[in-house]
C-alpha positions in Angstrom: -80.2 -36.1 -77.9 -77.7 -34.1 -79.8 -76.0 -33.9 -83.1 -78.9 -34.6 -85.3 -77.5 -34.9 -89.1 -79.9 -34.8 -91.9 -79.4 -38.2 -93.7 -82.3 -38.6 -96.1 -85.8 -37.5 -96.7 -87.3 -39.9 -94.1 -84.2 -41.0 -92.1 -82.0 -39.2 -89.5 -78.7 -40.5 -87.7 -79.2 -39.7 -84.1 -76.1 -39.8 -81.8 -77.0 -40.0 -78.2 -74.5 -39.3 -75.6 -72.1 -42.1 -75.0 -74.0 -44.4 -77.4 -73.4 -45.7 -80.9 -75.4 -44.3 -83.6 -79.2 -45.3 -83.8 -81.2 -45.2 -86.9 -84.6 -43.6 -86.4 -87.5 -42.7 -88.7 -88.6 -39.2 -89.1 -92.3 -39.0 -88.1 -92.8 -35.9 -90.3 -92.7 -38.1 -93.4 -94.0 -41.4 -94.5 -92.4 -44.4 -92.9 -89.8 -45.8 -95.3 -90.7 -49.2 -96.8 -87.5 -51.2 -96.9 -86.9 -53.7 -99.7 -86.8 -57.3 -99.0 -83.4 -58.7 -98.1 -81.7 -60.5 -101.0 -78.8 -62.6 -100.1 -78.1 -63.7 -103.7 -77.8 -60.4 -105.5 -76.4 -60.3 -109.2 -72.7 -59.9 -108.9 -72.7 -57.1 -111.7 -75.1 -55.0 -109.7 -73.2 -52.1 -108.0 -73.8 -51.7 -104.5 -73.4 -48.0 -103.0 -71.3 -47.4 -100.1 -74.1 -46.8 -97.8 -76.9 -49.3 -98.8 -80.1 -50.4 -97.7 -81.2 -52.7 -96.0 -77.7 -53.0 -94.5 -76.2 -49.8 -93.0 -72.6 -50.0 -91.8 -72.0 -47.9 -88.6 -68.3 -47.4 -88.1 -67.6 -46.8 -84.5 -64.9 -44.4 -83.2 -63.0 -47.5 -81.8 -61.4 -50.1 -84.0 -64.5 -52.3 -83.6 -66.0 -52.9 -86.8 -68.4 -55.7 -85.9 -71.6 -55.9 -88.2 -73.8 -54.5 -90.9 -76.9 -54.5 -89.0 -80.2 -55.1 -91.0 -82.7 -52.5 -90.2 -85.5 -55.0 -90.2 -83.6 -58.1 -88.9 -84.8 -57.7 -85.4 -88.3 -56.9 -84.2 -87.4 -54.5 -81.5 -84.2 -52.5 -81.7 -84.9 -48.8 -81.2 -85.8 -46.9 -78.1 -89.1 -45.0 -78.0 -91.7 -43.6 -75.8 -95.0 -45.8 -75.7 -98.2 -44.4 -77.2 -101.7 -45.0 -75.9 -103.2 -47.6 -73.9 -106.1 -50.0 -74.7 -104.4 -53.1 -73.5 -106.7 -56.2 -73.2 -107.9 -57.1 -69.6 -106.1 -60.4 -69.7 -102.8 -58.5 -69.9 -103.6 -55.7 -67.5 -104.9 -57.8 -64.6 -101.7 -59.8 -64.7 -98.9 -57.2 -65.5 -98.1 -53.6 -64.8 -96.7 -52.2 -67.9 -93.7 -49.8 -67.7 -91.2 -48.2 -70.1 -90.9 -49.0 -73.7 -87.7 -50.8 -74.3 -87.7 -50.7 -78.0 -89.8 -50.4 -81.4 -89.7 -52.2 -84.5 -91.4 -52.6 -87.9 -94.6 -54.0 -86.6 -94.7 -53.5 -82.8 -92.9 -52.6 -79.6 -91.4 -54.2 -76.6 -92.3 -53.1 -73.2 -90.9 -53.7 -69.6 -93.7 -55.1 -67.3 -94.1 -56.4 -63.8 -95.9 -59.5 -63.1 -98.3 -58.3 -60.5 -98.6 -61.6 -58.3 -94.8 -62.1 -58.1 -93.3 -58.7 -58.6 -90.9 -60.1 -61.3 -90.0 -58.4 -64.4 -90.8 -59.6 -67.8 -90.5 -58.2 -71.5 -93.7 -58.1 -73.5 -93.6 -57.8 -77.3 -96.6 -56.0 -78.5 -97.1 -57.1 -82.1 -99.7 -55.2 -84.4 -101.5 -57.8 -86.5 -102.2 -55.2 -89.3 -98.6 -54.3 -89.7 -97.4 -57.9 -89.2 -99.8 -59.0 -92.1 -98.8 -56.1 -94.4 -95.2 -57.1 -94.0 -96.0 -60.8 -94.6 -94.4 -61.6 -91.2 -97.1 -63.9 -89.7 -95.4 -67.1 -90.4 -92.1 -65.7 -88.8 -93.9 -64.8 -85.5 -95.9 -68.0 -85.5 -92.8 -70.1 -85.9 -90.9 -68.3 -83.0 -93.9 -68.7 -80.7 -94.3 -72.5 -81.7 -90.5 -73.1 -81.0 -90.2 -71.1 -77.8 -93.4 -72.9 -76.4 -91.3 -76.1 -76.5 -88.1 -75.0 -75.1 -86.8 -75.2 -71.6 -83.1 -74.3 -71.3 -81.0 -72.0 -69.3 -79.6 -70.5 -72.5 -82.7 -70.1 -74.5 -85.0 -67.3 -73.9 -88.0 -68.4 -72.0 -91.6 -67.9 -73.3 -94.1 -67.4 -70.4 -97.4 -66.8 -72.3 -98.9 -65.5 -75.3 -102.1 -63.3 -75.2 -103.9 -63.1 -78.5 -106.6 -60.4 -79.5 -108.0 -59.5 -82.9 -105.7 -56.6 -83.2 -102.5 -57.5 -81.4 -100.5 -60.3 -80.1 -98.8 -60.0 -76.7 -95.8 -62.2 -76.2 -94.5 -62.4 -72.6 -90.9 -63.4 -72.3 -88.0 -63.5 -69.9 -86.5 -60.1 -69.4 -82.8 -59.8 -70.3 -81.4 -56.7 -68.3 -78.2 -56.0 -70.3 -79.7 -56.4 -73.9 -77.7 -57.6 -76.7 -74.4 -59.3 -76.7 -73.5 -57.0 -79.6 -73.8 -53.8 -77.4 -71.7 -55.5 -74.7 -68.9 -56.2 -77.3 -69.2 -52.6 -78.6 -68.8 -51.2 -75.1 -66.0 -53.6 -74.0 -64.2 -54.2 -77.2 -62.6 -57.7 -77.6 -63.1 -59.8 -74.6 -60.6 -61.6 -72.5 -60.3 -65.3 -73.5 -61.8 -66.6 -70.3 -65.0 -64.4 -70.5 -65.3 -65.2 -74.3 -65.1 -68.8 -73.5 -67.7 -68.7 -70.8 -70.1 -66.9 -73.2 -69.2 -69.1 -76.1 -69.9 -72.4 -73.8 -73.3 -71.0 -73.0 -74.0 -70.3 -76.8 -73.0 -73.8 -77.7 -75.0 -75.3 -75.0 -78.2 -73.5 -76.3 -77.4 -74.2 -79.9 -77.0 -78.0 -79.2 -80.2 -78.0 -77.3 -82.0 -76.6 -80.3 -80.4 -79.1 -82.6 -81.2 -82.1 -80.3 -84.9 -80.8 -80.7 -84.6 -80.8 -84.4 -84.6 -77.0 -84.7 -81.9 -75.0 -86.5 -81.7 -71.4 -85.5 -80.3 -70.0 -88.9 -79.8 -66.3 -87.7 -77.2 -66.7 -84.9 -75.3 -63.4 -84.3 -74.4 -61.1 -81.2 -77.6 -59.1 -82.0 -79.8 -62.2 -81.3 -77.9 -63.3 -78.1 -79.1 -61.6 -75.1 -77.6 -61.1 -71.6 -79.7 -61.4 -68.3 -78.9 -59.7 -64.9 -75.9 -61.9 -64.4 -74.5 -61.6 -68.0 -75.6 -65.1 -68.9 -76.5 -65.7 -72.6 -79.9 -66.4 -74.0 -80.6 -67.3 -77.4 -83.4 -65.2 -79.0 -85.3 -64.4 -82.2 -86.1 -67.8 -83.6 -88.2 -66.1 -86.3 -85.9 -67.5 -89.0 -85.6 -70.9 -87.5 -86.9 -74.1 -89.1 -87.6 -77.6 -87.9 -85.4 -80.2 -89.3 -86.9 -83.4 -90.9 -85.0 -86.5 -91.4 -84.1 -87.0 -95.1 -84.8 -83.3 -96.1 -82.6 -80.3 -96.7 -83.1 -76.7 -96.4 -82.3 -73.9 -99.0 -83.7 -70.7 -97.9 -81.1 -67.8 -97.9 -81.7 -66.1 -94.6 -79.9 -64.5 -91.8 -77.4 -61.8 -91.6 -74.8 -61.9 -94.4 -71.8 -61.4 -92.4 -72.7 -64.4 -90.2 -74.1 -66.6 -93.1 -72.5 -69.8 -94.2 -70.9 -70.1 -97.7 -73.6 -72.7 -98.7 -76.5 -70.5 -97.6 -75.5 -67.4 -99.6 -74.8 -69.7 -102.6 -78.3 -71.1 -102.5 -77.3 -74.6 -102.0 -79.0 -77.3 -100.0 -78.1 -77.6 -96.3 -79.0 -79.9 -93.5 -79.0 -77.2 -90.8 -76.7 -77.7 -87.9 -73.7 -77.1 -90.1 -74.8 -73.4 -90.8 -75.3 -72.7 -87.1 -71.7 -74.0 -86.5 -70.4 -71.4 -89.0 -72.3 -68.6 -87.3 -71.0 -69.7 -84.0 -67.5 -69.6 -85.5 -67.9 -66.0 -86.7 -69.4 -65.0 -83.3 -66.4 -66.6 -81.4 -64.1 -64.6 -83.7 -66.0 -61.4 -82.9 -65.8 -62.1 -79.0 -62.1 -62.8 -79.2 -61.1 -60.2 -81.9 -63.7 -57.5 -81.8 -64.0 -57.4 -85.6 -65.6 -59.7 -88.0 -63.6 -62.3 -90.0 -65.5 -61.3 -93.3 -66.6 -57.8 -93.9 -67.1 -55.6 -96.9 -69.1 -52.5 -97.7 -70.2 -54.2 -101.0 -72.4 -57.2 -100.5 -71.3 -59.1 -103.6 -67.6 -58.6 -102.4 -68.6 -59.7 -99.0 -70.0 -63.0 -100.4 -66.9 -63.5 -102.4 -64.7 -63.3 -99.0 -67.1 -65.7 -97.4 -67.1 -68.2 -100.2 -63.3 -68.0 -100.3 -62.9 -68.7 -96.5 -59.9 -66.4 -96.4 -59.6 -64.3 -93.3 -56.9 -63.2 -90.8 -56.4 -64.6 -87.3 -54.8 -62.0 -85.0 -51.5 -62.7 -83.1 -53.0 -62.2 -79.6 -55.2 -65.5 -80.0 -54.1 -68.4 -78.0 -52.9 -71.7 -79.7 -56.0 -73.5 -78.8 -58.3 -70.7 -80.0 -56.3 -70.4 -83.2 -57.0 -74.2 -83.7 -60.7 -74.0 -82.9 -61.8 -71.1 -85.1 -60.4 -72.2 -88.5 -62.2 -75.6 -87.9 -65.5 -73.8 -87.5 -64.9 -71.6 -90.5 -64.4 -74.3 -93.1 -66.1 -73.6 -96.5 -67.0 -77.2 -97.2 -69.7 -78.1 -94.7 -68.9 -81.8 -94.9 -65.4 -81.0 -93.4 -66.6 -78.4 -90.9 -66.4 -79.4 -87.2 -69.7 -80.5 -85.5 -71.1 -79.3 -82.2 -70.0 -82.6 -80.7 -66.5 -82.0 -81.8 -66.6 -78.5 -80.5 -67.4 -79.8 -77.0 -64.6 -82.3 -77.2 -62.1 -79.5 -78.1 -59.6 -78.6 -75.4 -60.2 -74.8 -75.7 -64.0 -75.5 -75.0 -63.4 -77.9 -72.2 -61.3 -75.4 -70.2 -63.2 -74.3 -67.2 -66.3 -75.8 -68.4 -68.9 -75.2 -65.7 -70.5 -78.5 -64.1 -74.0 -77.9 -65.3 -72.9 -77.4 -69.0 -70.5 -80.6 -69.0 -73.4 -82.9 -69.7 -76.4 -82.8 -72.0 -79.7 -81.5 -70.6 -82.5 -84.1 -70.2 -85.1 -84.6 -72.8 -87.6 -81.7 -73.2 -90.7 -83.9 -72.5 -89.0 -85.5 -69.5 -88.0 -82.1 -68.2 -91.3 -80.6 -68.6 -93.0 -83.1 -66.4 -90.6 -82.5 -63.5 -92.1 -80.1 -60.8 -90.3 -78.4 -58.2 -92.1 -78.9 -54.9 -90.9 -75.7 -53.2 -92.0 -73.5 -56.0 -95.4 -75.5 -56.4 -96.1 -74.7 -52.6 -95.3 -71.0 -53.3 -97.8 -71.0 -56.0 -100.4 -72.9 -54.0 -100.1 -70.3 -51.2 -101.1 -67.5 -53.8 -104.6 -69.2 -54.1 -104.1 -71.6 -56.9 -105.6 -75.2 -56.8 -102.8 -77.8 -56.4 -104.4 -80.6 -58.6 -105.4 -78.1 -61.4 -101.9 -76.6 -61.3 -100.1 -79.9 -61.6 -102.4 -81.1 -64.4 -101.7 -77.9 -66.2 -98.0 -78.2 -65.8 -98.0 -81.8 -66.9 -99.9 -81.0 -70.0 -97.9 -77.8 -70.7 -101.1 -75.8 -70.7 -100.8 -72.0 -70.5 -102.7 -70.2 -67.8 -102.2 -67.7 -64.8 -101.1 -70.4 -62.5 -98.4 -72.0 -64.8 -97.0 -68.7 -65.7 -96.7 -67.8 -62.1 -94.9 -71.2 -61.4 -92.3 -70.7 -64.2 -91.6 -67.1 -63.2 -90.9 -68.2 -59.7 -89.0 -71.2 -60.8 -86.7 -69.2 -63.1 -86.2 -66.4 -60.5 -85.2 -69.1 -57.9 -82.8 -70.8 -60.3 -81.1 -67.3 -61.3 -80.8 -66.5 -57.6 -78.9 -69.7 -56.7 -77.1 -69.9 -60.1 -78.5 -73.5 -60.1 -80.3 -73.1 -63.6 -81.2 -76.6 -64.3 -78.5 -78.0 -62.1 -80.5 -80.8 -60.6 -81.6 -82.1 -64.0 -78.1 -81.8 -65.4 -76.7 -83.6 -62.3 -79.1 -86.4 -62.9 -77.9 -86.7 -66.4 -74.2 -86.7 -65.4 -74.7 -89.3 -62.7 -76.3 -91.7 -65.3 -72.9 -91.7 -67.2 -69.7 -92.8 -66.2 -67.8 -89.7 -66.8 -68.1 -86.8 -69.5 -71.0 -87.6 -71.7 -69.2 -85.6 -74.4 -66.4 -87.9 -74.8 -65.9 -90.5 -77.6 -69.4 -92.0 -77.0 -71.6 -89.1 -76.2 -75.2 -89.7 -75.1 -77.9 -88.3 -77.4 -75.5 -86.3 -79.5 -76.4 -85.1 -82.9 -75.2 -87.2 -85.9 -74.7 -84.8 -88.9 -75.6 -87.8 -91.1 -78.9 -89.0 -89.6 -79.8 -85.6 -88.1 -81.5 -87.1 -85.2 -80.5 -87.8 -81.7 -78.7 -91.1 -81.1 -80.4 -93.5 -78.5 -78.4 -94.7 -75.5 -76.9 -98.2 -76.2 -75.0 -100.2 -73.8 -72.3 -100.9 -76.6 -72.2 -98.1 -79.4 -73.1 -99.5 -82.8 -72.7 -97.8 -86.2 -75.9 -97.4 -88.2 -76.0 -96.2 -91.6 -78.6 -94.3 -93.5 -79.8 -96.0 -96.7 -77.8 -98.2 -98.9 -73.9 -97.8 -98.8 -71.7 -97.9 -102.0 -68.2 -96.7 -102.8 -69.1 -96.9 -106.7 -69.0 -93.7 -108.7 -72.1 -91.5 -108.4 -72.8 -91.9 -112.2 -72.6 -95.7 -112.0 -75.0 -95.7 -108.9 -77.5 -93.4 -110.5 -77.4 -95.4 -113.8 -78.1 -98.6 -111.9 -80.9 -97.0 -109.9 -82.6 -95.8 -113.2 -82.2 -99.3 -114.7 -83.8 -100.8 -111.6 -86.6 -98.3 -111.7 -87.2 -99.0 -115.3 -87.5 -102.7 -114.6 -89.9 -102.1 -111.9 -92.2 -99.9 -114.0 -91.6 -96.9 -111.8 -91.9 -93.4 -113.3 -89.7 -90.6 -112.1 -89.1 -86.8 -112.2 -85.8 -85.2 -112.0 -85.2 -82.7 -109.1 -81.5 -82.6 -109.3 -78.5 -84.6 -110.5 -78.8 -86.9 -107.6 -82.4 -86.4 -106.4 -85.6 -87.6 -108.1 -89.3 -88.2 -107.1 -90.7 -91.4 -108.1 -94.2 -93.1 -108.6 -95.0 -96.7 -108.7 -98.5 -97.8 -109.4 -100.3 -101.2 -109.1 -102.8 -102.1 -111.8 -101.4 -99.8 -114.4 -100.8 -100.9 -118.0 -97.3 -101.8 -119.1 -95.4 -98.5 -119.2 -93.4 -97.5 -122.1 -90.4 -96.2 -120.2 -87.6 -94.0 -121.7 -84.2 -95.6 -121.7 -81.2 -93.7 -120.9 -77.7 -95.1 -121.9 -75.9 -92.8 -119.4 -77.1 -90.6 -116.4 -78.1 -87.5 -118.7 -81.7 -86.1 -117.9 -83.5 -83.9 -120.2 -84.4 -80.4 -119.1 -88.1 -80.8 -118.8 -89.6 -81.9 -115.6 -92.3 -84.1 -116.8 -92.9 -87.5 -115.4 -91.2 -90.1 -117.6 -93.3 -93.2 -118.5 -96.9 -94.1 -117.6 -98.0 -91.3 -119.8 -101.2 -93.1 -120.7 -102.5 -93.7 -117.3 -105.4 -91.2 -116.6 -107.5 -93.0 -113.9 -106.6 -93.3 -110.2 -108.3 -96.4 -109.4 -105.1 -98.2 -108.8 -103.0 -98.0 -105.8 -99.7 -95.9 -106.0 -96.7 -95.2 -103.9 -94.8 -91.9 -104.3 -91.2 -91.8 -102.9 -88.0 -89.8 -103.2 -84.5 -91.1 -104.0 -81.5 -89.0 -102.8 -77.8 -89.8 -103.2 -75.5 -88.5 -100.4 -71.9 -88.3 -100.0 -70.1 -88.9 -96.6 -66.7 -87.7 -95.3 -65.3 -91.2 -96.0 -65.9 -90.8 -99.7 -68.8 -93.3 -99.5 -72.1 -92.8 -100.8 -75.6 -93.5 -99.2 -78.8 -94.0 -101.4 -81.8 -93.1 -99.4 -85.5 -94.0 -100.3 -88.2 -91.9 -98.5 -91.8 -92.6 -98.8 -94.0 -89.5 -99.7 -97.5 -91.0 -99.9 -99.1 -94.3 -100.3 -99.4 -97.6 -98.3 -96.5 -98.3 -95.9 -96.4 -102.0 -96.6 -96.5 -101.4 -100.3 -93.6 -99.1 -100.0 -91.6 -101.8 -98.1 -92.4 -104.4 -100.9 -91.2 -101.9 -103.4 -87.9 -101.4 -101.6 -87.2 -105.0 -101.3 -88.0 -105.5 -105.1 -85.8 -102.3 -105.7 -82.9 -103.9 -103.6 -83.0 -107.3 -105.5 -82.7 -105.3 -108.8 -79.3 -103.3 -107.8 -76.0 -104.8 -109.0 -73.4 -102.3 -108.1 -74.5 -101.3 -104.7 
């Protein structure tokens, strides 16, 4: 390395030959403890030109692509490995090679699976460091999600080896690293290449959404390239599982790629923020720059919330149409994954295996490749035990060997999951992503639609075109008549409790929809015992694109049949809905 420039007491900027700057920590001083990322800073707080945790690296080219978070990725910086002491379960199956990168609480090493000779990447996570940084949940979440997923454009998890001191996560090896580095090296991509990459990204993201997972941190740094430059979605540490009737609020991810509703601290369902991040990524692929960028984080947030950016003149008309539809500030008006798939720019040169949705994960996991199965059996594994392990998704030496060989075979033939995708397509008349897609994600219900011979429209909750204030006043009147107590969570959300065998409540009457500031339960204040039966439920009012409103009741606890009785009584009391 050369041109080592003093940067701070604990940090140096190192410029390796023909590489963009890397940030390293000086081993002669204590490691720098970075402050937590705050995506909602006070606007009045001045931010220095070069600020932690976001450091801006201006490249010599015109590419200004990101403000990389030092602690956003687990393994970003190259280093030599230290020491050994690996567990027997790891050493007997893998031959460890060079260190690919190091991070805040571990490192990643290249390794060779001894039985098959195939390469893998092994994340070695130090439990003590992980715990000190309060990253246990992040790691657990990523492992839990990746265990479930089987998709050609989602990073494959082969096995997890757990010890008292370390966690060893064995994943697919992506030879060409981050998509970010690829863009840095090549600059803006030709439209056909950008489209191929984007098609793969959308396929992987859609698969996540179909399985009720929202990524929440999509960006080129978390998109890896394999030996054939195919995209793999990675780093699911900030992902979350979507639940029907529930919204998310956590501000997470990288600010340049974060949707306006995320940085504003508003509630969001999930898929819509991934669509925004995909739009920013597509812009970066086609333009080599970011649509929203600023040294000052509060100013950056203002730009994102305004939704104002520039479209370069070199973009094709179809690309100029798609990007603005993804980068819409109002999430209700933002294009959906389904609509992206139907867009003419996306449909151009769409590979056959991506033209249809993948099969259900559970069904897919039960399918066994006979040729690969025979290969594994020849290595000395018992056939019956292997088939049972594959069917039940158990992790052992035999199943790891099977999936390594299967993925290698599919990569070699460019087949990926071609057979499974073909089967899905054969079951449909034409393109499954037409006007009546199979199993597509409905942004209102947030759940996969079932296959119907004739498409029918289903609605969530009770529909109304009345004014929201009128609806909520009517809701409160009905709750009062039913002796239901409630607690304010928001202007259009409340938690309620209905009890049987309670004294006649002294309910508080509201002439209009104005709640007090306190968050105490209204009514039933004289009830102290719990010998009665009670149902707790949540009421939420939603607005749709058609300017209609949906009133949803969701049971939180209590007998199901009692809740249904309550819903029936509640419906009978409503007048304007």
